[in-house]
N, C-alpha and C positions, 0 to 999 in steps of 0.2 A: 325934456323928453329923451334926449340922447343919454343923459346921465342916468335916468331911470332905467332905460333899456340896458345900459352897460351893467348897472348894479344888479338887475334881474339875471342877466347872463352870467355874471360873476357868481351870484348866489347859487344858480343851478350847477355850475362847474364845481364850486366848493362842496355842495351837497353830494355830487357824484363822487368826488374824491374821498369824502368822509365815509360814504357808504361802501365804496370799493375797499377802503383801508380796513373797515371793520370785517368785510367779507374775506379779505386777504388774510387777516389775522386768524379767523376761524378756520379757513381752508389750510393754512400753514400748520396749525395745531393738529388737524386731522391728518395731514400728509405725513408729518413727523411720527405720529402714532402708527399710521399705516406702514411706513417704512421700517419702524422697529419691530413690527409683527412678523416679518419674514424670518424664517429659520435659517439665517445665513451663518457662514463660517468664515474665518480669516486664516489664511496661510502666509507664512513668511517665506518669500522667494529670495532669489539672489540679490534683487535690487530693493526689496522692501515688502510691504504687505498687499495682498489682494483679497478682497471679500467677495464671496460667491454663495449661491444657493445650489444645493445638490439634492435633487429629489427625482424619484421615479425608478423604473426598472427597464432593462432591455438595452438595445443599442444606444450608445452615447451620442447626444446632440449638444454641442458646445455652442451657446448663443452669444454672439457679438452684438451688443445692442447699439441703438442709434444715439444721436445727439439728445441731451437732456435726459439721458437714461441712467442706468445703474443696474445692479443686480436685480432690482425689482422689475424694471422694464424688460430686461433680458428674460427673466423667469415667466412673466405674464405672456410673452410671445409664444412660449411653448407649454404653458401650464396644462393645456388639455392633452398633452402627449405623455404625461407621466405614467400612464397605465401601460404604454408600449415603448417608452424611451426613458433612459436615465438622462435627465436634463441638468446640465452644468451651466449655470448662469452667472458669470463673474461681472463685476463692475470693471470696465476698462479704465485705463489710466486717468487719474484725476476725478473719477466719479466716486460715489460713496464708499468709503472704506478702502480705496486702492491708491497706492502711491504711484509715482511716475518714474520710469527708467530712462535715463539719458534724455534725448530731446522728445521722447514720446512718440516716435514714428510708428507707423503701421508695422514696420518690420520688427521693432522692439515689442510692440503689442503682441504680435504673433509668437515671438520668442517667449513672451510671458505666459501665453496660453499653453505652450508646450511644457513650460515649468509647472504650471498648474496640473496638466494632465499627468506629468511624472509624479508629482506629489500625491496624486490620487490613484497612481498605479493603473493608469488607463493608457492602452497602447494606441488605439486609433478612435477617431470620432467623426461624426458628421459635423461640419462647421457651418452654422447658419448666421448670416450677416444681414442685419436690417439697416437700411438708410446709411447713415455715416459709418456704421459698424461694418458695412460690407467691404470697405477697403481693407481692414485688418483680416477679414475672413478670406478675401482673395489672396492677400499676402501670405496667409497661413498655407493655403492650398499650393501656392507657388513654392514656398520655401520648404514645406514639410509634406510632400505628397505621400510619403510612407506613413504619415500619421493621420492622413485624411481619407475617410471612407467616401465622402462625397461633399460637394460644396453646394450650399443652398442660399439663394439670395432673395430677400423679400424687399421689393421696392428699394433696392440698394443703389448706392452711388455707382454709376457704370464706369468702366474703363473707357478711355477715349479711343477713337478709331484711327487717329493720326496724331503726331506730335504737334502740339500747339506752338504758335509763334509767341503767344503771350497768354497769361492766365491770371485770375484774381488771387492775390496772395492771401487774402482774408475771405473766407467763405463761411459765413455764419451770421447770427443776428448781431445788431449793433451792440457794442460792448456795454453801453449805458443801460441797455435793457436786460442784461444778463444778471437779474437780481429777482428776488421774491416779488417785490412790489412792481418792478418794471414789467415782468412778464404777465403778472396778474392784471395789470392796468390795461394791457392791450389784448387780453384773452377774448373780450367780446368780438374782436376782429379776426379771430382764428379762422372762422368759416369762410370769410371773404378772401383772406390772404393765403391760407394754407389748406383750405378745404376740410378742416377739422372742427368738430364741435368745441364751443368754448370750454366745455367741462374737461377737455383734454388737459387743461392746466393742472388738474388734480393729480395727474400722473407725472407732471414735470416738477412739481414742488416736492421737497424744499430746494429751490434753485441754488441757495447759498452752499449747499453740499455738493452741487453739481457744476458750479461755475468754472473750476479749474479744468475739468473735462470738457466743458462746452468750448472754452477758449482754445484748448489744445486741438480739438476737432477743427475749429474754425481756422486755425493758423497752420496746422501740421497735417492732420489726417485728411481733411477734405481737399486740399490742393495737391496731395501727394501723387495721385496718378497722373496729373498734368506736370507737376514739377519734375517728377522722376519717370517720365513716360517710358524710357527704354528699360527701366527696371521691372516693367510689368509685361512680359512676354506672354500674354494670354493664350496665344496659339500653342505655346509649349506645355499648357496644363495637361496633366496625365490623369486627372480625376474627373468622374462624372459630375455634372453640374445641373442643378434645377434652379430655373429663374422664374419668379412670379412677380408680376407688375400690373398695376392698374392704369388704364389709359387716361384716367382723369386725375392722376397724381400731380398736384400742384407744387410739390417740393422737389421731386426728382423727375425730370421730363421723360415720359414714356418712350418717345421717338429716339432719344439718346440710348436708352437701354436696348430698344429694338435693334438698332444698328450694332451696338456693342455685342449683343448676344451671338452674332455671326462669328465673332472672334474665338468663342469658346469651342474647343474640338468636340466635346461630348456633352452638348447641352440640350436640355428640354426646356422650352420657353412657353410659359403659360400666361396669357393675357386676360385680364378682366376688363369689361367695358366700363365699370364704375367701381366705387369703393374707396377712391382716394388713396392717399399715402399709407393708410392703415388697412387698406383692402377690406373695409368693413362690409359685412354681409356675405362674405365668401369663406367663412370659417370651415364649413363642411367640405367645400371643394379643395380648399388648401390642405385639410387633413387627409383627404383622399389622395391628393397629389403626393404628399409625404410618404404615405403608405406605399403607393405605387413605386416611388423613387427608391425607397429602401428595399422593397422586394426585388428590384431590378439590379440592385448593386450588392 
């Protein structure tokens, strides 16, 4: 009886793996097709290539995407703004079409953003950072206030409120899971672990084209505000800031950002009761908040 039970369980597991493998293959094909459909461009900067999307008219918004992102995720964050904003959506270091400068620090990412703006003959821009991309956006505002019209943070990694005695040197998914198959296999658990629908995996694929960026975020970008706490004098920021965050965000703790928001000298903090890390369901409110922020700056 025990052998029969083990055989049955093994059969179910094998069937699940085979079905998921087939679904992953189809999803991967669709994702690669979707990624190639963007009207992206590539510019050669001092350190190498950076790929980006440039669409829309009006005040410039430079989007610094989160982990498992790229020019596609960056552009989708602001797609609905192209009627009123020129959206510049680059792949950060290690993400689709973009090389890495030096050790890939947020400081170097910010410098690369400036080079991109220079290449596009753009003097100033609103810098919008989402999730892990918030660190590079904050770094940009600190290092280049004369190039920053305003700082916008969407469920962003928050700066710490005090210098930590210790911190996690690796802040990201287990390395073994950073693959097409690994992330697809656990995608049914996204709702439970991250508060996101399993279909979110569609925007994360192909992971093989994002792996270098993911690992760079996990080892460099995400720990940077703790590792180099003194290099983030948030109180010295001279640009206006708009912070939007959902209270039920399972990836970036709302309370941490609520405390950190008090460090920003000119900050407007908007909290949503729900919506998770992607602030789902609040698109109209976010759009209005951006309109109001731009009108006031």
